[in-house]
C-alpha positions as CSV (number, residue, x, y, z in Angstrom):
1,M,114.1,105.3,107.9
2,T,112.2,106.7,110.4
3,K,108.4,107.1,109.4
4,L,107.7,110.9,109.4
5,L,103.7,110.6,108.0
6,V,101.6,109.0,110.6
7,P,97.7,108.9,109.5
8,F,95.3,107.9,112.1
9,D,93.8,104.8,110.9
10,F,90.2,105.0,113.0
11,E,89.4,101.0,111.3
12,N,93.1,100.1,113.2
13,L,93.8,101.6,116.7
14,G,94.9,98.5,118.1
15,K,93.8,97.1,121.2
16,P,93.1,100.1,124.1
17,R,94.0,101.2,127.2
18,E,90.9,100.9,129.8
19,S,91.1,103.1,132.4
20,R,88.6,105.0,135.1
21,P,89.0,108.7,136.5
22,P,91.0,109.2,139.6
23,E,88.0,107.8,142.1
24,D,88.5,111.9,144.1
25,R,87.6,113.3,141.0
26,I,84.5,111.5,139.6
27,I,81.5,113.8,140.5
28,E,78.9,111.4,138.8
29,G,78.2,108.5,136.4
30,D,80.3,104.8,136.4
31,I,82.9,106.8,133.4
32,T,84.8,104.2,131.4
33,C,87.2,105.6,128.9
34,R,89.3,103.9,126.1
35,S,93.2,105.3,125.3
36,W,94.6,104.4,122.0
37,D,98.8,105.6,121.2
38,V,99.0,106.7,118.0
39,D,102.6,108.0,118.2
40,S,105.6,110.3,120.3
41,D,108.4,111.8,120.2
42,K,111.5,109.6,121.2
43,D,111.5,111.1,124.6
44,G,108.0,110.8,124.9
45,L,107.3,114.6,125.5
46,V,104.8,115.1,122.6
47,R,102.3,112.4,122.1
48,A,99.1,111.9,120.0
49,G,95.8,109.1,120.3
50,V,92.7,109.3,120.2
51,F,90.6,109.2,123.4
52,E,87.0,108.0,123.9
53,S,84.3,108.5,127.2
54,T,81.3,107.3,128.3
55,P,78.9,109.8,130.1
56,G,79.2,111.6,133.6
57,T,81.3,113.8,135.2
58,N,84.3,114.4,136.3
59,R,87.1,117.1,137.7
60,S,89.5,117.9,135.2
61,I,93.4,118.8,136.0
62,K,95.7,119.6,133.5
63,G,98.5,119.7,136.3
64,E,101.8,120.8,133.7
65,T,100.5,119.4,130.3
66,W,99.5,121.7,127.4
67,E,96.7,119.6,124.9
68,Y,94.9,119.9,121.7
69,C,91.7,118.2,121.4
70,A,89.7,118.0,117.9
71,I,86.4,116.2,118.8
72,L,85.2,113.3,116.3
73,S,81.8,112.1,118.4
74,G,79.4,112.7,121.2
75,V,78.7,115.9,123.0
76,A,80.8,117.4,125.9
77,E,80.2,120.0,128.6
78,I,83.0,122.0,130.4
79,T,83.6,124.3,132.5
80,E,86.9,125.8,133.3
81,D,86.9,126.9,137.1
82,G,85.8,130.2,137.2
83,Q,84.3,130.4,133.3
84,P,81.2,130.2,132.2
85,P,80.8,126.6,130.7
86,I,80.7,125.6,126.7
87,I,79.0,122.1,124.4
88,V,81.9,120.9,122.5
89,K,80.8,118.6,119.5
90,A,81.9,116.2,117.0
91,G,84.5,119.2,114.6
92,D,85.5,121.0,117.7
93,H,88.5,122.0,118.3
94,F,90.3,123.2,121.5
95,I,93.1,123.6,123.8
96,M,93.6,122.8,127.5
97,K,96.4,124.9,128.4
98,P,99.1,124.5,131.5
99,G,97.2,124.5,135.1
100,Y,93.8,124.3,133.8
101,K,91.1,123.0,136.2
102,G,87.4,122.2,135.8
103,I,84.3,120.8,135.6
104,W,84.7,118.0,132.3
105,R,80.6,116.3,131.5
106,T,80.3,114.1,128.8
107,L,76.9,114.3,127.8
108,E,76.7,112.0,125.1
109,T,79.8,109.1,124.4
110,V,82.7,111.4,123.8
111,R,85.7,110.3,121.1
112,K,88.1,113.0,120.2
113,I,91.9,113.0,119.1
114,W,94.5,114.4,121.4
115,V,98.0,115.9,121.5
116,V,99.6,116.5,124.7
117,V,103.3,118.5,125.7
C-alpha cells in the first residue's frame, strides 16, 4: 500500500544534493546550497523538500514554477522586481508564483520547507 502521509523527519533527511546558484545569478558572496527531496508525485510535477542556503545575494527567477516556502531558520531579504523588500525569518510562509523575478539576499543561513508545482 502506498504511504499517503509523509512526515518531514528533519533528523533523518539523508544525504543532501549540494549546489550553488548559477554564476550569472550570483550578485554577492560565496553561496552554497543543500537540498533534500522529501516526496514527489509519480510524475514529479509536485515535489516537496528542505532547502538550505548560506549568506549571499543572488537573482531569483521562478520561470513556470509555483513555490510555497515555510522558513524554518535564518533570515533573508527578498525583493520582487519593482516591489519593496520584505524580510523573512523562522515562522514566515510565502508563495512565489510563476513569472516571479527578484533578488534573494540571505543574511543568516536559511533553511526552508518548499513545495513546488
